[in-house]
C-alpha positions in Angstrom: -23.8 -15.5 -8.7 -22.0 -18.5 -10.0 -21.6 -21.6 -7.8 -18.1 -22.8 -7.6 -16.7 -26.2 -6.5 -14.9 -26.0 -3.2 -11.1 -26.1 -3.4 -9.5 -29.2 -2.0 -8.2 -28.0 1.4 -6.8 -31.3 2.3 -3.7 -30.9 0.0 -0.5 -30.4 2.0 0.4 -27.3 0.1 -3.0 -25.6 0.5 -3.4 -22.8 -0.3 -0.9 -23.1 -3.2 -0.2 -20.2 -5.6 -2.5 -21.9 -8.1 -5.3 -22.0 -5.4 -4.9 -18.3 -4.8 -5.1 -17.6 -8.6 -8.3 -19.6 -8.8 -9.8 -17.7 -5.9 -8.8 -14.4 -7.5 -10.3 -15.4 -10.8 -13.5 -16.2 -9.1 -13.4 -12.8 -7.4 -13.3 -11.0 -10.7 -16.9 -12.2 -11.5 -18.0 -10.6 -8.2 -16.1 -7.3 -8.4 -17.0 -6.7 -12.0 -20.6 -6.1 -10.9 -19.4 -2.9 -9.2 -17.6 -1.4 -12.2 -18.8 2.0 -13.5 -17.9 3.5 -16.8 -17.2 7.2 -16.4 -16.1 7.7 -20.0 -14.2 5.9 -22.7 -11.0 6.7 -20.8 -12.0 6.3 -17.2 -13.9 4.2 -14.8 -14.0 3.1 -11.2 -15.0 0.3 -8.9 -17.8 0.8 -6.3 -20.6 3.2 -5.7 -19.7 6.9 -4.9 -23.0 7.2 -3.0 -21.9 7.0 0.6 -25.5 6.5 1.8 -25.2 3.0 0.3 -22.2 1.9 2.3 -21.1 4.3 5.0 -22.8 5.6 8.1 -22.9 9.4 8.4 -19.7 10.8 9.7 -17.5 7.9 8.8 -14.2 8.0 6.8 -14.7 8.5 3.1 -11.5 8.7 1.2 -10.3 5.5 2.9 -13.3 3.6 1.8 -13.3 4.8 -1.8 -9.6 5.0 -2.8 -8.2 2.2 -0.7 -10.6 -0.4 -2.0 -9.8 0.6 -5.6 -6.0 0.4 -5.2 -6.4 -3.0 -3.6 -8.6 -4.3 -6.4 -6.0 -3.0 -8.9 -3.2 -5.0 -7.3 -5.3 -8.1 -7.9 -6.1 -7.2 -11.5 -2.4 -6.5 -12.1 -1.3 -9.8 -10.6 -3.8 -11.8 -12.6 -2.9 -9.9 -15.8 0.7 -11.1 -15.5 0.1 -14.5 -14.1 0.4 -17.5 -16.4 -2.4 -19.4 -14.6 -5.0 -16.7 -15.3 -8.1 -18.4 -16.5 -10.4 -16.2 -18.6 -13.2 -18.7 -18.6 -13.2 -18.8 -14.8 -12.9 -15.1 -14.4 -15.4 -14.3 -17.1 -13.2 -11.7 -18.7 -10.2 -11.6 -21.0 -6.6 -10.6 -20.1 -7.0 -7.5 -22.3 -10.1 -6.7 -20.3 -8.0 -6.6 -17.1 -5.6 -4.2 -18.7 -8.4 -2.0 -19.8 -9.7 -1.8 -16.2 -6.2 -1.1 -14.9 -5.6 1.8 -17.3 -9.0 3.4 -16.9 -9.2 3.0 -13.1 -5.6 4.3 -12.5 -6.4 7.2 -14.8 -9.5 7.9 -12.6 -7.6 7.7 -9.4 -4.8 10.1 -10.6 -7.3 12.5 -12.1 -9.1 12.7 -8.7 -5.9 13.1 -6.7 -4.6 16.5 -5.7 -2.3 16.3 -8.7 -5.3 16.0 -11.0 -8.1 18.3 -12.1 -11.3 16.3 -11.5 -13.6 16.4 -8.5 -16.4 14.2 -7.3 -18.4 13.5 -4.2 -17.9 12.0 -1.7 -14.1 12.6 -1.8 -13.3 14.9 1.1 -10.8 17.4 -0.2 -13.1 19.4 -2.4 -13.9 16.2 -4.3 -10.3 15.0 -4.4 -7.9 12.9 -2.3 -4.3 12.9 -1.2 -2.1 14.5 1.4 -4.0 12.5 4.0 -3.0 10.4 7.0 -3.4 7.2 5.0 -2.9 8.3 1.5 0.6 7.0 1.5 -0.8 3.5 1.8 -3.1 3.9 -1.1 -0.4 5.6 -3.2 2.0 2.7 -2.4 -0.6 0.2 -3.4 -1.2 2.0 -6.6 2.6 2.0 -7.2 2.8 -1.8 -6.8 -0.2 -2.4 -9.1 1.3 -0.2 -11.8 4.7 -1.6 -11.5 3.6 -5.2 -12.3 2.1 -4.1 -15.6 4.2 -1.0 -16.2 5.2 -1.6 -19.8 1.7 -2.4 -20.9 0.1 0.7 -19.3 -0.8 3.7 -21.4 1.9 6.4 -21.4 -0.3 9.1 -19.8 -1.2 6.6 -17.0 2.5 6.0 -16.3 3.2 9.7 -16.2 0.2 10.3 -13.9 1.2 7.6 -11.5 4.8 9.0 -11.2 3.5 12.5 -10.6 1.2 11.2 -7.9 4.0 9.3 -6.2 6.3 12.3 -6.3 3.6 14.5 -4.7 3.0 12.1 -1.9 6.7 11.5 -1.3 7.4 15.2 -1.2 5.1 15.5 1.8 7.8 14.0 4.0 10.8 16.0 2.9 12.2 17.6 6.0 9.6 15.9 8.2 10.3 13.7 11.2 8.2 10.5 11.9 5.4 11.0 14.4 5.6 9.5 17.9 3.1 7.4 19.7 3.3 4.7 22.4 0.3 4.9 24.6 -3.2 4.3 23.2 -2.3 5.2 19.5 0.9 3.8 18.2 2.2 5.5 15.0 3.8 2.3 13.9 1.4 1.6 11.1 1.5 5.2 9.8 5.3 5.3 9.8 5.3 1.9 8.1 3.0 2.9 5.2 4.8 6.2 4.8 8.1 4.4 4.4 6.5 2.0 2.0 5.2 4.8 -0.2 8.5 6.6 -0.1 10.4 3.4 -1.1 8.3 2.9 -4.2 8.5 6.6 -5.1 12.2 6.5 -4.9 12.8 3.2 -6.6 10.5 4.1 -9.5 12.1 7.6 -9.9 15.7 7.3 -8.7 16.7 10.2 -10.9 14.1 12.6 -9.6 15.5 15.8 -8.2 14.1 15.0 -4.7 15.1 11.3 -4.8 18.0 11.6 -2.3 15.7 13.4 0.2 13.0 10.7 -0.3 15.5 7.9 0.4 16.7 9.6 3.6 13.1 10.1 4.9 12.1 6.5 3.8 14.9 5.2 6.0 13.9 7.4 8.9 10.2 6.4 8.8 11.1 2.7 8.4 13.4 2.6 11.3 10.9 4.6 13.5 8.1 2.1 12.7 9.0 -0.1 15.7 10.9 1.7 18.4 11.3 1.2 22.2 13.1 3.2 24.9 16.2 1.0 24.3 16.5 2.3 20.7 17.0 5.8 22.1 20.4 4.7 23.6 21.4 2.1 20.9 24.9 2.9 19.6 24.8 0.3 16.8 25.6 1.8 13.4 23.2 2.0 10.5 24.5 4.0 7.5 27.4 5.2 9.7 24.9 6.7 12.2 24.0 5.3 15.5 20.5 3.9 15.8 19.8 6.4 18.5 20.6 9.2 16.1 17.9 7.9 13.7 15.3 7.5 16.4 12.9 10.3 17.2 9.9 8.2 18.4 8.8 5.5 20.8 6.0 3.6 19.1 6.1 0.4 21.2 6.4 -0.8 24.8 9.8 -2.2 25.9 8.6 -5.7 25.0 7.7 -4.4 21.4 4.0 -4.8 21.9 1.9 -1.9 20.5 -1.3 -0.2 21.5 -4.0 1.2 19.2 -7.6 2.1 19.8 -6.8 2.1 23.5 -5.6 -1.5 23.9 -2.8 -3.9 22.9 -3.4 -4.7 19.3 -1.6 -7.6 17.7 -3.0 -6.6 14.3 -0.9 -3.4 14.3 2.3 -5.5 14.7 1.4 -6.8 11.2 2.5 -3.5 9.7 5.9 -5.0 9.5 4.5 -6.4 6.3 4.5 -2.9 4.9 8.2 -2.6 5.6 8.8 -5.8 3.6 6.7 -4.3 0.8 9.0 -1.3 0.9 12.0 -3.6 0.7 10.4 -5.3 -2.3 10.7 -2.0 -4.2 14.4 -2.0 -3.9 14.7 -5.7 -4.6 12.6 -5.4 -7.8 14.8 -2.6 -9.1 18.0 -4.5 -8.3 19.0 -2.2 -5.4 20.2 -3.2 -2.0 17.3 -2.5 0.5 18.3 -0.2 3.3 18.7 -2.1 6.6 16.3 0.4 8.2 13.4 -1.5 6.6 14.1 -4.6 8.8 14.6 -2.8 12.1 12.8 -5.0 14.7 10.8 -6.8 12.1 12.1 -10.2 13.1 11.5 -9.4 16.7 8.0 -8.4 16.1 7.3 -11.5 14.0 8.4 -13.6 17.0 5.7 -11.9 19.0 3.1 -12.3 16.3 3.7 -16.0 16.1 2.4 -16.4 19.6 -1.1 -15.5 18.3 -1.4 -18.2 15.7 
């Protein structure tokens, strides 16, 4: 492993955008050690042997797919960034794009819309239609969007098919409810995040209007209290109370998960902002549902700095 000079943390703007790019370039040298070529057209990051990284009985798809989609976001950001340093990263810009194409192709092919199967993926060797697959699909959408015009045509088509499949899961479905012990705030947030990107990347899809409606509902039901159930303020010409079908937070907007108050789960407001980003990137006005209680929750989170 290369030894790198420490960054100057005394600078008033640390960490600057340039600092972050430097750290990401350094990371490339690390993660490239875990790349596997499956064929000339596909590859993936990390080992598929769960005995190397997961205790028996632990979650599988979350560890495999989520880590890949998060790596791809970094590769996409570096590919587009003017400060990318190929000498520091140890790879060229074209190498980043090759990894993006091949890994996205692998992810799509092993999703339920694809035709490939591998262990240890849980759904007969595939993934998708899972409690957290919306998050991974949304992350894949963001990674693909930043480099969209440079991706291979079949990869773009595969990503859109995957997004449509995942968004269709929520047509006619109401957000889940949870206040005590297991808030559903984070699940509703990442579902709305995925739906936003599916809608914004395919606004002419036959199901787009239904996706948009469900995205609004899941976003607004991310942070809800008993007061929201009687709130007559209008959003899209409907009272808030008519959008609400959940209570995911206590009256003070704190949330519980894993059996206790969990400030980390308040951070899922960031997923709502990433959903808003889809609309902003496409030049659309983000629905106000994606900001419901976000500023209130941020005020609570700031107490934990």
